[in-house]
C-alpha positions in Angstrom: -53.3 6.3 44.5 -51.0 9.1 45.7 -52.6 12.5 45.7 -50.9 15.8 46.5 -52.9 19.0 47.0 -51.0 22.3 47.2 -52.5 25.3 48.7 -51.3 28.8 50.2 -50.6 30.6 47.0 -51.4 34.2 46.7 -50.6 37.6 45.6 -48.0 39.3 47.7 -45.9 42.3 47.7 -42.2 42.2 47.4 -40.6 41.6 50.9 -43.6 39.7 52.0 -44.0 36.1 53.2 -46.2 33.0 52.2 -46.4 29.5 53.5 -47.4 26.8 51.0 -48.8 23.5 52.2 -48.9 20.2 50.3 -51.3 17.6 51.8 -50.5 14.0 50.7 -52.8 10.9 50.7 -52.7 7.6 49.5 -49.3 6.5 50.8 -47.4 6.4 53.9 -46.3 9.9 54.1 -43.2 9.2 56.4 -41.8 7.2 53.6 -41.9 9.9 50.9 -39.1 12.1 49.9 -40.8 15.5 49.2 -39.8 18.3 46.8 -40.9 21.7 45.7 -40.6 23.0 42.2 -41.7 26.0 40.4 -42.4 27.0 36.8 -43.2 30.0 34.9 -44.6 30.0 31.3 -42.2 29.2 28.6 -39.6 27.9 31.0 -38.7 24.4 32.4 -39.9 23.3 35.9 -37.2 24.5 38.3 -36.1 22.8 41.5 -36.8 24.9 44.7 -36.3 22.6 47.8 -36.4 19.0 49.0 -36.6 17.4 52.4 -35.8 13.5 52.9 -38.4 11.2 54.3 -37.2 11.3 57.8 -36.7 15.2 57.7 -32.8 14.7 58.3 -31.7 16.4 55.1 -32.8 19.4 53.2 -31.5 21.2 50.1 -32.2 24.4 48.4 -31.6 25.9 45.0 -29.1 28.9 45.5 -31.5 31.6 44.7 -33.8 30.8 47.6 -31.2 29.9 50.3 -31.7 31.9 53.5 -35.1 32.9 52.5 -37.2 29.6 52.0 -37.5 26.8 54.5 -38.9 23.3 53.8 -40.3 21.2 56.5 -42.8 18.5 57.0 -45.2 17.3 59.7 -45.5 13.5 59.3 -48.4 13.4 61.8 -50.5 15.7 59.5 -49.1 14.2 56.0 -48.1 17.6 54.9 -45.0 19.4 53.7 -44.5 23.1 53.9 -42.6 25.7 52.1 -42.1 28.9 54.1 -41.3 31.9 51.8 -39.8 35.0 53.4 -38.4 38.1 51.7 -40.1 37.3 48.5 -39.0 38.9 45.2 -40.8 39.3 41.9 -38.7 36.7 40.4 -40.2 34.0 42.8 -43.5 34.5 40.8 -44.4 31.1 39.5 -46.8 28.1 39.8 -45.3 26.1 42.7 -45.7 22.4 42.6 -45.0 19.9 45.3 -43.7 16.5 44.3 -43.2 13.0 46.1 -41.4 9.7 45.7 -41.0 6.7 47.9 -37.9 5.2 46.2 -35.1 7.0 48.0 -33.2 6.4 51.2 -33.1 8.8 54.1 -30.0 10.7 53.1 -30.7 11.0 49.4 -31.8 14.4 48.0 -33.3 14.5 44.6 -33.3 17.9 42.6 -34.6 16.9 39.2 -38.2 16.9 38.4 -37.7 13.5 36.6 -36.9 12.0 39.8 -40.5 12.2 41.2 -43.3 10.1 40.5 -46.2 12.0 42.1 -47.2 15.7 41.4 -49.7 18.2 42.8 -51.7 20.5 40.6 -49.8 23.6 41.5 -50.5 26.8 43.3 -49.9 30.3 42.0 -47.4 32.6 43.7 -47.4 36.1 42.4 -44.9 38.9 44.0 -45.5 42.4 42.9 -42.8 45.0 42.9 
């Protein structure tokens, strides 16, 4: 069974940085497309970033381009989301997601496209 465990969420001031981690077990990590999503109460889960299984392609939602960076370490079975220049509107529960069905050049930006999810980690950015 595939398990995803996020960590790294915290309370931070606007302009600060955080790095989220998502550790994966139960599947060959190098074969997984990995995504980050976020959700605030009362709203749908929103795509943030994705990285293909070989790390060759990444894609970001417009609101985080230039501030967030997704990366992966296949030796550690972990995907990261480096978040810089944080804004209050980045406040949300952040979830990592995984799926094994996609090719090396396919980026998936919809939540319905992922089979496996973590439990989420809270990021709060104060103004």
